[in-house]
Each structure stands twice: as structure tokens, then as C-alpha cells.
C-alpha positions in Angstrom: 292.6 119.5 119.5 293.1 116.8 116.9 292.9 114.2 119.6 289.8 115.8 120.9 288.3 115.8 117.4 289.2 112.2 116.8 287.7 111.3 120.2 284.5 113.1 119.4 284.3 111.4 116.0 284.2 108.1 117.9 281.2 109.1 119.9 277.8 108.7 118.3 276.1 112.0 117.3 273.0 113.3 118.9 271.0 112.3 115.9 271.9 108.6 116.4 271.4 108.6 120.2 269.5 110.6 122.7 272.2 110.2 125.3 274.5 113.2 125.8 277.8 112.2 127.2 279.8 114.7 129.3 282.8 116.6 128.0 285.8 115.0 129.5 288.5 117.1 127.8 291.2 118.1 130.2 291.6 121.6 128.9 287.8 122.3 129.4 286.6 124.4 132.3 285.8 122.5 135.4 282.4 124.2 135.9 281.4 123.5 132.4 282.3 119.8 132.6 280.3 119.4 135.9 277.3 121.1 134.4 277.5 119.0 131.3 277.7 115.8 133.5 274.6 116.9 135.5 272.6 117.5 132.3 273.7 114.2 130.9 272.6 112.3 134.0 269.3 114.2 134.1 268.7 113.3 130.4 269.5 109.7 131.1 267.0 109.6 134.0 264.4 111.4 132.0 264.7 109.0 129.1 264.7 106.0 131.4 261.6 107.2 133.2 259.9 107.9 129.9 260.8 104.4 128.7 259.5 102.8 132.0 256.3 104.8 131.8 255.7 103.7 128.2 256.3 100.1 129.2 254.0 100.3 132.2 251.4 102.1 130.2 251.5 99.4 127.5 251.3 96.6 130.2 248.4 98.4 131.8 246.6 98.8 128.6 247.1 95.1 127.9 245.9 94.1 131.3 242.8 96.4 131.0 242.0 94.9 127.6 242.3 91.4 129.0 240.1 92.3 132.0 237.5 93.8 129.8 237.6 90.7 127.6 237.1 88.4 130.6 234.4 90.6 132.0 232.5 90.8 128.8 232.7 87.1 128.1 229.4 85.2 128.1 230.6 82.7 130.7 231.6 85.5 133.1 228.2 87.1 132.7 226.5 83.8 133.4 228.5 83.4 136.6 227.6 86.9 137.7 223.9 86.3 137.0 224.1 83.1 138.9 225.6 84.7 142.0 223.2 87.7 141.8 220.3 85.3 141.8 221.6 83.5 144.9 222.2 80.2 143.0 225.6 78.9 144.0 227.2 76.0 142.2 225.3 74.8 139.2 223.2 77.4 137.4 219.9 75.7 137.2 218.3 78.3 135.1 220.4 77.5 132.1 219.9 73.8 132.2 218.1 72.4 129.2 216.3 69.1 128.7 214.0 67.0 130.9 216.7 66.0 133.3 217.7 69.6 133.8 214.1 70.7 134.3 213.5 67.9 136.8 216.7 69.0 138.8 215.5 72.6 138.7 212.1 71.6 139.9 213.5 69.5 142.8 215.8 72.2 143.8 213.0 74.7 144.0 210.8 72.3 145.9 213.6 71.7 148.4 214.0 75.4 148.9 210.3 75.8 149.5 210.3 72.9 152.0 213.1 74.5 154.1 211.3 77.8 153.9 208.1 76.2 155.1 209.8 74.4 157.9 211.4 77.6 159.1 208.1 79.5 158.9 206.4 76.8 161.0 208.4 77.7 164.0 205.6 79.6 165.6 203.9 79.2 169.0 201.0 76.8 168.7 197.5 77.8 169.7 196.9 74.8 171.9 198.3 74.8 175.5 199.4 72.1 177.9 197.1 70.5 180.4 198.2 73.1 183.0 197.3 75.9 180.7 200.9 76.9 179.9 201.7 77.9 176.4 203.9 75.6 174.4 207.2 76.7 172.7 207.9 77.5 169.1 209.7 74.2 168.6 206.6 72.2 169.3 205.1 73.1 165.9 208.5 72.9 164.1 209.3 69.4 165.4 205.8 68.3 164.7 206.0 69.3 161.1 209.5 67.8 160.9 208.6 64.4 162.3 205.3 64.1 160.5 206.9 64.7 157.1 204.9 67.8 156.3 207.9 69.0 154.4 209.3 65.7 153.0 212.5 67.0 151.4 213.6 68.9 154.5 212.8 66.0 156.8 214.7 63.6 154.5 217.8 65.8 154.4 217.6 66.2 158.2 217.3 62.4 158.7 220.3 61.8 156.3 222.4 64.5 158.1 221.7 62.8 161.5 222.6 59.4 160.3 225.8 60.7 158.6 226.7 62.5 161.8 226.3 59.3 163.8 228.5 57.3 161.4 231.1 60.2 161.3 231.3 60.3 165.0 231.7 56.5 165.1 234.2 55.8 162.4 236.1 59.2 162.1 238.1 60.6 164.9 236.7 64.1 164.5 237.8 65.2 168.0 241.3 64.1 167.4 241.4 65.8 164.1 240.2 69.0 165.7 243.0 68.9 168.2 245.5 68.0 165.5 244.5 70.9 163.4 244.6 73.2 166.4 248.1 72.3 167.5 249.4 72.4 163.9 247.9 75.9 163.3 249.2 77.3 166.6 252.7 75.6 166.0 253.0 77.1 162.5 251.9 80.5 163.7 254.4 80.5 166.5 257.3 79.2 164.3 256.5 81.8 161.6 256.4 84.6 164.1 259.8 83.6 165.7 261.4 83.1 162.3 260.2 86.4 161.0 261.5 88.3 164.1 264.9 86.5 163.9 265.3 87.0 160.1 263.5 90.2 159.3 263.2 91.7 162.8 259.4 91.7 162.2 257.0 88.8 162.9 255.1 87.2 160.1 251.9 86.4 162.0 251.7 89.9 163.4 251.5 91.2 159.9 248.2 89.5 159.4 246.8 90.6 162.7 243.6 92.6 162.2 243.3 96.2 163.4 240.3 95.1 165.6 239.5 91.6 166.8 236.2 90.2 165.8 233.5 90.2 168.5 229.9 88.8 168.5 227.3 91.5 168.5 225.0 91.6 171.5 221.9 91.2 169.4 223.3 88.0 167.9 224.1 86.6 171.3 220.7 87.5 172.7 219.0 85.8 169.7 221.0 82.6 170.1 220.4 82.5 173.8 216.7 83.0 173.2 216.5 80.1 170.8 218.5 77.9 173.1 216.1 78.8 175.9 213.1 77.8 173.8 214.7 74.6 172.8 215.6 73.5 176.4 212.0 74.4 177.5 210.7 72.2 174.7 212.4 69.1 176.1 211.6 70.0 179.7 207.8 70.5 179.0 207.6 67.3 176.8 209.3 65.2 179.5 206.8 66.5 182.1 203.8 65.8 179.8 205.0 62.2 179.4 205.7 61.8 183.1 202.3 63.0 184.3 200.4 61.1 181.5 198.9 64.1 179.7 198.5 61.7 176.7 198.3 58.1 177.8 199.2 56.8 174.3 202.4 58.9 174.2 203.3 57.9 177.8 202.8 54.2 176.9 205.0 54.6 173.8 207.7 56.2 175.9 207.5 53.4 178.4 207.9 50.8 175.6 210.9 52.6 174.2 212.6 52.9 177.6 211.8 49.3 178.4 213.3 48.0 175.1 216.3 50.3 175.4 217.0 48.9 178.9 217.6 45.5 177.4 219.2 46.6 174.2 221.9 48.7 175.9 223.3 45.4 177.3 224.1 44.1 173.8 224.1 47.2 171.5 226.7 50.0 171.8 225.7 53.6 172.4 226.1 54.7 168.8 224.0 51.7 167.6 221.3 52.5 170.1 221.3 56.2 168.9 221.1 55.1 165.3 218.1 52.8 166.1 216.4 55.6 168.0 216.9 58.0 165.1 215.6 55.6 162.5 212.5 54.8 164.6 211.8 58.4 165.4 211.9 59.5 161.7 210.5 56.4 159.9 207.7 55.4 162.3 205.5 58.5 161.4 206.3 57.9 157.7 205.2 54.3 157.9 202.0 55.3 159.8 201.1 58.0 157.3 201.6 55.7 154.3 199.5 52.9 155.9 197.1 55.0 158.0 193.9 53.3 157.0 195.2 49.8 157.7 196.8 50.7 161.0 193.8 52.6 162.2 191.5 49.6 161.3 193.7 47.2 163.3 193.9 49.6 166.2 190.1 50.0 166.2 189.6 46.3 166.2 192.1 45.9 169.1 190.4 48.6 171.0 187.0 47.0 170.5 188.4 43.6 171.8 190.0 45.2 174.8 186.8 47.2 175.6 184.7 44.0 175.3 187.0 42.0 177.6 187.2 44.9 180.0 183.4 45.0 180.1 183.2 41.3 180.8 185.7 41.5 183.5 183.8 44.5 185.0 180.5 42.6 185.0 182.1 39.5 186.5 183.7 41.6 189.2 180.4 43.3 189.9 178.7 39.9 190.3 181.3 38.6 192.7 181.2 41.9 194.6 177.4 41.7 195.0 177.6 38.1 196.2 180.3 39.0 198.7 178.3 42.0 200.0 175.2 39.8 200.4 177.1 37.2 202.3 178.7 39.8 204.5 175.3 41.3 205.3 173.9 37.9 206.2 176.7 37.1 208.5 176.5 40.5 210.1 172.7 40.0 210.7 173.3 36.6 212.4 176.1 37.9 214.6 174.0 40.9 215.5 171.1 38.7 216.6 173.3 36.5 218.7 174.9 39.5 220.3 171.5 41.0 221.2 170.4 37.6 222.7 173.6 37.4 224.8 173.0 41.0 226.0 169.3 40.2 227.0 170.2 37.0 228.9 173.0 38.8 230.7 170.5 41.4 231.9 168.1 38.7 233.1 170.8 36.9 235.1 171.9 40.1 236.7 168.2 40.9 237.9 167.3 37.5 239.5 169.6 34.6 240.3 168.4 31.4 238.6 169.5 27.8 238.6 171.9 26.6 236.1 169.2 24.5 234.4 166.9 27.5 234.2 169.8 29.6 232.8 170.5 27.0 230.2 166.8 26.8 229.3 166.7 30.6 229.1 169.8 30.6 226.9 168.2 28.0 224.6 165.0 29.9 224.4 166.9 33.1 223.8 168.9 31.5 221.1 165.8 30.0 219.6 163.9 33.3 219.6 164.9 36.0 217.2 166.0 38.7 219.6 162.7 38.8 221.6 163.1 40.7 224.9 162.5 38.5 228.1 159.1 38.8 229.9 158.9 39.0 233.7 155.9 38.2 236.0 154.9 39.1 239.6 156.1 35.7 240.8 159.6 36.5 239.6 159.9 39.2 242.4 159.8 38.6 246.2 156.8 39.7 248.4 157.1 43.0 250.2 157.0 42.8 254.1 153.6 43.7 255.8 155.0 44.9 259.1 157.6 47.4 260.0 161.1 46.5 261.3 161.5 45.3 265.0 164.1 47.0 267.1 167.0 44.8 268.2 166.6 45.5 272.0 163.0 44.5 271.9 163.9 41.2 270.3 166.2 40.4 273.3 163.6 41.5 276.0 160.7 39.6 274.7 160.1 36.5 276.7 159.2 33.2 275.2 158.4 29.8 276.8 161.2 28.1 275.0 163.8 30.8 275.9 166.8 29.7 278.0 168.3 31.9 280.6 171.5 33.6 279.8 174.3 32.6 282.2 175.9 35.3 284.2 179.5 36.0 283.7 
């Protein structure tokens, strides 16, 4: 017992420690020792769980306090207000000073221009020459190219030019294929490594429960817009081809003619850049110098009309002269033809001598288509007696008749 007492004296009391150690005296009952061990282990687990809970609760409270501090911070509230108002990036409502106010104003004007351009995509009231209604894109492209919304048109022009230079100097298609094969290769390698190492693939862990699909309404809307856009180009080409507007057809002819010769010395991307610049900047130059350009066009139109009138009058004079000359020659030839026809009829009625025929032809040529005149002397006299039979002619005797010799 003394050894037991001394052993117990070496163990800290329950007042100094909350841990109850089991009674390991050899003389103690086995059941009692086992029960004491179980109670000691349960006490240790309970105390450890309590300690863990207190630590976790303290950490949770600290994290909640930090989250509340961040959430209630003025900067956080400013960001939340910015996102709620739909203003991503720089919060223009909090900018002070003239520069900030100007930026805010330009930002609002740009939004209004894009909204106006989107609202202009309506079917125009005017129709084509065939009576067909035009597409929604006719009004939108008209507003876009005539700079009705200048900020939207300027951004569209800048985007087109940037796209042309990007396609020319950056190998975008190669980068797309490179990114594609790198992504697929990493995905396959991660899946194989995961199955070999952890018996479970890595990529398959990120697989969604349901693959994303396009809604039918979205597809129908996109196809409808694509259909309208294609019809816009088809209708405009036919309007140019069949000269619905002669000025537009002439401009298209001039552009095609110049492009035919430029394509020999300018690459395709350069020709596309030139076409984009001309398409966007020509209406802008015209709108800024409309009075001067209209004045020169009017003067040129007057000169052309005047020259066209002179050419028309000159052509009319030459035409009238040619018609008069043709009528004169036609009359002369008609008179000669009638004279020839009359003389031919006279020759067929009575035979005449060559000299008479020549005199008749001369008189016919001299006279202006006068019909020939015939007298009673031009016709032979009619016989006064009837015809004599042939037998009577042979039987009639005459003093000068010679006898017919007998055979």
C-alpha cells in the first residue's frame, strides 16, 4: 500500500488537472480498473472536444467580426452601390472635379448613343422599287454610317480597324488552336494522373451534373437576326444591280473599278482597311462639308445638263437634215421608177423603133411621172370584110394564075 500511496502522491490531483488517470494497481479488481479506464478516456475525449469547440467558436467569432468589418467598410459599400447601379469598373458617380464630370458626361452620352442605335433597328416605312418591305438592318446601318449616333459609330469604326490589324499581325487562329490543344492535353493528363494516383479522375470531379445547352428561344432569335442580316445584303445588291438609285449604282461601279486595279498592288487586308475607312469616313466628310459639296455637285449637274442639251439639239438638227435628204432621194427614185413602169407598159402595147423608144424614154424622164397619151393612129385599122375560106381562095381563077402541074 505504501508503494501505492507513493505512486499516487506522484500523480497530480484532480484539483490541478482535469484528467483522471486509470487505477493500475495490480491488487485492484479487474472490472473496476477497466471501468476507470473507460471513464478516463471519455473524460479526455470530452475535454478535447470542449477545447476544440472553444477554439473553433473563437475562430468563428473572429472571422465573423472581420467579415462584418469588411462589409461595413465605406469602400465595400461603394463597390456594392456601383455594382447595383450597373456601373462596372470606375464608379463615375463618386468622381469629383471638372475632369470627372466630363468623363461621367461622356460615359452617359456613349450609353445613350448605343441605346439609340439599338432602338433604331426597326423596319423602315419606305419600301423597295418592287414594293417589298426592307429589313430592320436598313435603318440601323443608315444611322450607323450617317453618324446619327457619333460615339457608337466611332467605337464601331475603331473596333473594325483594330480587328483588321489584329487579324493581320496577330496569329489569332494559331493561338486558338494552341489554347485548345493545351487545354485538352492538360485535362487528359490530369484525368489519367488522378485515376492512377487516387483511383479517381481530376477532370471528372469538375464535371457538371448537366451539360449546358442553348435554349430554343435563343437559337430562334439568333437565326432570325441572321436571316434579317443576310436579306439586307441580298436586297441591297439587287437594288444596286438593277439601278434603283443611279447615284448609288454609279458609286458602286466606281468602287469596284478602283478595287479591280488596287487588288493587283494592295494585299487583301489593306484593301479591306481602305474600304472600311472610306465607308465610315465618306459620310462624315460629306456631313461636315455638305453645303460646299452640294454647291459643286449642283454646278456640275448644270454644266452636264447644258452640254447634254446642246448635244441633243445638234443631234436633232443632223437628224432632221438626214431625214429631209432621205425623203428627197426617195421622191426622186420613186419618180424614176414610175417613169420606167409607164414606158414598159407602152412598149408592151405597141412595138416601136429604137429611136422612138429612146425619144419616149427621154420624154418620160423629162416629164414628172405623166402617163403616156395614145391616139387612134397608134392602133391598126379594123377589117371591113369578113374572112375568106381557104378552099375558095384556091378555086378562084385569075388571069395571072398558073396551072398546077399534075403529079
